[in-house]
C-alpha positions in Angstrom: 1.8 34.5 2.4 3.6 37.5 2.9 4.4 38.3 6.3 6.2 40.8 7.9 10.1 41.9 8.3 9.7 40.7 11.9 8.0 37.0 10.8 11.7 36.0 9.9 11.0 32.3 9.6 7.9 30.7 6.8 9.9 28.6 4.3 8.2 26.0 5.4 5.5 27.6 6.3 2.0 26.1 7.7 -0.9 26.8 8.9 -0.9 29.2 12.4 -0.4 27.1 15.7 -2.1 27.9 18.8 -1.3 31.0 21.2 -0.5 31.4 24.5 0.9 34.8 25.6 3.4 33.7 28.7 6.9 36.5 29.6 9.8 35.2 28.2 11.1 33.5 32.1 10.7 30.0 31.5 10.3 29.8 28.0 13.5 28.2 28.1 15.7 28.6 25.1 15.4 27.1 21.6 16.6 26.3 17.8 16.4 28.3 15.1 17.3 28.1 11.2 18.4 30.4 9.0 20.3 32.4 5.6 22.6 33.9 8.4 20.6 37.5 8.1 16.7 38.2 9.2 14.5 37.7 6.4 11.2 39.8 4.5 14.1 43.3 4.1 14.9 43.0 7.1 18.8 42.2 6.5 19.8 42.1 9.7 23.1 39.7 10.5 22.7 36.3 12.8 25.9 35.9 14.9 26.8 34.6 17.8 26.0 37.4 20.6 23.5 39.0 19.2 20.5 40.4 19.6 17.8 41.6 18.2 15.1 43.8 18.5 11.4 44.5 17.1 9.1 47.2 17.8 5.7 44.6 17.1 3.3 42.8 18.8 3.8 39.0 18.6 2.0 37.6 16.1 2.4 33.6 15.4 3.7 33.4 11.1 2.8 37.0 11.3 5.3 39.7 13.4 7.7 38.7 16.5 11.3 36.9 16.2 10.7 33.1 16.3 11.7 30.4 17.1 11.0 26.4 17.8 11.8 24.5 21.4 12.3 21.9 19.7 15.4 21.8 16.6 13.5 19.2 14.4 9.8 21.8 14.7 13.0 24.3 14.1 14.1 22.4 11.0 10.9 22.0 9.2 10.4 26.8 9.3 13.8 26.4 7.5 14.7 28.6 4.8 19.2 27.7 5.2 21.4 26.0 6.9 22.6 28.9 9.4 21.8 27.8 13.5 21.8 28.9 15.9 20.9 27.9 19.8 18.8 31.0 20.8 16.8 32.3 24.2 13.5 35.0 23.5 12.8 37.5 25.1 10.3 40.4 25.9 6.6 39.8 25.3 6.6 36.1 23.9 3.7 34.0 21.9 4.2 29.9 22.7 2.0 27.9 20.0 2.2 23.5 19.6 6.0 23.9 17.8 6.9 27.2 17.5 7.3 30.6 19.7 7.4 34.4 18.3 8.8 37.7 21.1 10.3 40.9 20.6 13.8 40.0 21.4 15.7 37.1 20.4 19.8 36.7 21.1 21.7 34.3 19.3 24.0 32.0 22.2 25.7 30.2 19.7 25.9 30.0 15.8 27.4 27.7 13.0 26.9 26.9 9.8 25.0 23.0 10.0 25.1 21.6 6.3 27.0 18.6 7.4 24.7 18.2 10.9 22.0 18.2 8.0 23.7 16.8 6.2 24.6 13.4 8.8 21.3 13.9 9.5 19.2 13.0 6.3 21.8 9.8 5.8 21.5 8.7 8.9 17.6 8.7 9.0 16.9 7.5 5.4 19.4 4.4 6.4 17.0 3.2 9.3 14.2 3.3 7.6 15.5 1.8 4.3 16.9 -1.5 6.6 13.5 -2.5 7.8 13.0 -2.9 4.2 14.7 -5.8 4.3 15.8 -6.0 0.9 16.0 -2.7 -0.1 17.3 -1.4 -3.7 20.4 -0.9 -4.0 20.3 1.6 -5.9 18.8 3.4 -2.7 21.2 2.6 -0.6 23.9 3.6 -3.5 22.2 7.3 -2.8 23.0 7.9 0.8 26.6 6.3 0.1 26.8 8.8 -2.8 26.4 11.1 -0.7 28.5 10.3 2.0 31.1 10.5 -0.1 30.3 14.0 -1.8 30.5 15.1 1.7 34.3 13.5 1.8 35.2 15.0 -1.1 35.4 11.7 -3.4 32.8 12.3 -5.4 31.8 16.1 -8.0 28.0 17.5 -8.4 27.8 15.5 -11.2 28.5 12.3 -9.8 25.9 13.0 -7.3 23.6 14.0 -9.3 23.6 10.5 -11.4 23.0 9.0 -8.4 20.3 11.1 -7.1 19.0 10.0 -10.3 19.5 6.3 -9.6 17.9 6.7 -5.7 15.1 9.0 -7.6 14.4 6.0 -10.3 14.0 3.4 -7.1 11.6 5.6 -5.3 9.1 5.7 -8.0 9.7 2.3 -9.5 9.1 0.9 -6.6 6.7 3.4 -4.4 8.0 2.5 -1.2 8.2 5.5 1.4 12.4 4.0 2.5 13.6 4.6 -1.0 11.6 8.8 -1.2 14.6 9.1 1.6 16.9 7.9 -0.3 16.4 10.0 -2.5 15.9 12.7 -0.3 19.1 12.5 1.2 21.1 11.5 -2.1 19.9 16.0 -3.0 23.1 18.4 -3.0 22.9 21.6 -1.3 23.4 23.4 -4.6 21.9 26.4 -2.4 21.3 26.8 1.4 18.2 26.2 1.4 18.6 23.2 -0.2 20.2 20.6 2.6 17.9 21.8 5.1 14.5 21.4 2.2 16.2 17.9 2.3 16.7 17.4 5.6 13.1 17.8 6.5 11.5 15.6 3.7 13.4 13.0 4.8 12.3 13.4 8.6 9.0 13.8 7.8 8.9 10.9 5.3 10.6 8.5 8.2 7.1 9.9 10.2 9.4 11.9 12.7 10.1 10.3 15.2 11.4 11.9 18.4 14.4 9.3 18.0 14.6 11.8 15.1 14.6 14.9 17.4 17.5 13.0 19.8 19.4 12.5 16.8 19.3 15.7 15.4 19.3 17.7 19.0 23.0 15.1 19.4 24.5 15.9 16.7 24.4 20.3 17.1 25.1 20.0 20.5 28.5 18.2 19.8 29.3 20.6 17.2 28.0 23.6 19.2 30.5 22.5 21.7 33.1 22.3 19.1 33.2 26.3 19.0 32.8 26.5 22.8 28.9 26.6 23.7 27.2 24.7 26.8 24.0 25.1 28.1 25.9 26.0 31.4 27.5 28.6 30.4 24.1 29.8 28.0 22.4 29.7 31.4 24.6 32.1 33.9 
C-alpha cells in the first residue's frame, strides 16, 4: 500500500483502526519509531526539539503525522530504530493503537537499537523459561546476541548461532523457540532490529507486561539524555 508523503508510519502496515476525531488537548504524549527522517519522499530530519507540520486532513494510515500512546504499539509500525517521545498537535485523529495529526513535536530522540535488542532478549528468555527444558540451541542464540552486543562475537559467529536457533525452532515448532530465533537476529539494517523485536513481542502474545518492560527501558535511556516527563509537561 502506498501512502501519501505525510503518512510516516506504516512499515508493518495493518488494516486501518477505528478513528475518533479530536483536538490535541488532553491526548497525552506518544511514541514514534523512524529511520531518523520523515518517509515517503519527505526527507525532513527528526531531532529533539523539532516540530513538523503537514497541510493535510489527517486520515489514519493514509495522511498525517503518526504516533502511538503505547510504545509496544509504536513498535508494531516501526520502520527503523530511532525512537522519539512525541506530542501531536493541530487536528488529531485517534484510533485503537495509533493517532495521526497535522503537527508532531519530538520531545526527545534517541537511537533505540540497544533498547530493542535488550527487549527482544528479555522477552525470549522469559518465554523459553516456561518450556521447562528448552532446546540448548535456543538458549545459545540469545546468549550469542548478548555477546555480540558486548562486542565479544563477530557477525559471522552470531549468524551461525542464529542459524542454529532457527533450526531448533523448525525442529520443535515451538513458539518459544521461534522467539529465541528472532531475538538472535542481528541488526544488519536500521529496520532489522525493530522488526526482530516486534516479531518476538508478537510471538509471546504481547501481554501488558511486555509494554511495561519496553516502556521502562525506554525511559531509562531517555533519562540518560536528560529527558523527563516533568519537563515535557511544562
